[in-house]
C-alpha positions in Angstrom: 48.8 93.4 53.5 46.6 94.8 56.2 49.5 95.0 58.6 51.6 97.1 56.1 48.6 99.3 55.4 48.1 100.1 59.0 51.7 100.8 59.6 52.1 103.0 56.5 48.9 104.9 57.1 50.1 105.5 60.7 53.4 106.9 59.3 51.5 109.1 56.9 49.4 110.4 59.8 52.5 111.1 61.9 54.0 113.0 58.9 50.9 115.1 58.5 51.0 116.0 62.2 54.6 117.1 61.8 53.7 119.3 58.9 50.9 120.9 60.8 53.2 121.6 63.8 56.0 122.9 61.5 53.6 125.2 59.7 52.4 126.5 63.0 55.9 127.2 64.2 56.7 128.9 60.8 53.6 131.1 61.1 54.6 132.1 64.6 58.0 133.3 63.3 56.4 135.0 60.4 54.0 137.0 62.7 56.5 138.2 65.3 56.6 142.0 65.9 59.8 143.6 64.6 60.8 140.9 62.2 62.7 141.9 59.0 60.5 141.5 55.9 63.6 141.0 53.8 64.7 137.9 55.6 61.4 136.7 57.0 60.7 134.0 54.4 64.2 132.6 54.8 63.8 132.5 58.5 60.4 130.7 58.2 61.8 128.2 55.8 64.8 127.5 58.1 62.6 126.9 61.2 60.3 124.7 59.2 63.2 122.7 57.9 64.6 122.3 61.4 61.3 121.1 62.7 60.7 118.5 59.9 64.3 117.3 60.0 63.9 116.5 63.7 61.0 114.2 62.7 63.1 112.4 60.1 61.9 114.2 57.0 64.6 115.6 54.7 64.5 119.4 54.3 64.5 119.1 50.5 61.4 117.0 50.5 59.1 119.7 51.8 58.0 122.9 50.0 57.4 125.9 52.2 55.3 128.9 51.0 54.8 132.1 53.0 52.3 134.8 52.5 52.4 138.2 54.3 55.3 137.5 56.6 56.1 140.5 58.8 53.0 142.3 57.4 51.1 145.2 58.9 49.8 144.7 62.5 46.4 143.0 62.4 46.9 141.3 59.1 47.4 137.5 58.8 50.7 135.7 58.1 50.2 132.3 56.3 52.6 129.5 56.1 51.9 126.3 54.1 54.1 123.2 54.1 53.7 120.6 51.4 55.1 117.0 51.3 54.7 114.1 48.9 54.5 111.0 51.1 55.4 107.7 49.3 54.1 104.4 50.6 57.2 102.2 50.7 55.5 98.8 50.6 51.9 99.5 49.4 53.1 101.4 46.3 54.8 98.2 45.1 51.8 96.0 45.9 48.8 98.1 44.9 49.0 100.4 41.8 46.5 102.9 43.3 49.2 103.8 45.9 52.0 104.3 43.4 51.5 108.1 43.3 51.7 108.5 47.0 49.8 111.0 49.1 50.1 114.7 49.0 50.2 116.0 52.6 49.9 119.6 53.7 50.1 121.6 56.8 48.9 125.2 56.9 48.7 127.8 59.6 47.5 131.4 59.8 48.6 133.8 62.6 47.8 137.5 63.1 50.9 139.7 62.7 51.8 141.5 65.9 
């Protein structure tokens, strides 16, 4: 049980790190000078989905929310990536882990 707990918490930590990096990359895209406000959210979602897919997370499993993408210079663009991590083994052994763990990565960057 301890071995599975260590492994699954390690996987959860890795997923959290991926979400943090994906949100940072999305915020970078959202804050670039000259981006198109009409397509900015779609571009942010696409880059986040590419980033999480490379780490083994399905694109449909994450929720991407963007605020103030391609905003006025000096304002902040915010990207938040949410993911519901399920413990494959612990959720079957311990009822407290059945609901999983809500992971989130969020980044803020100043619009250029």
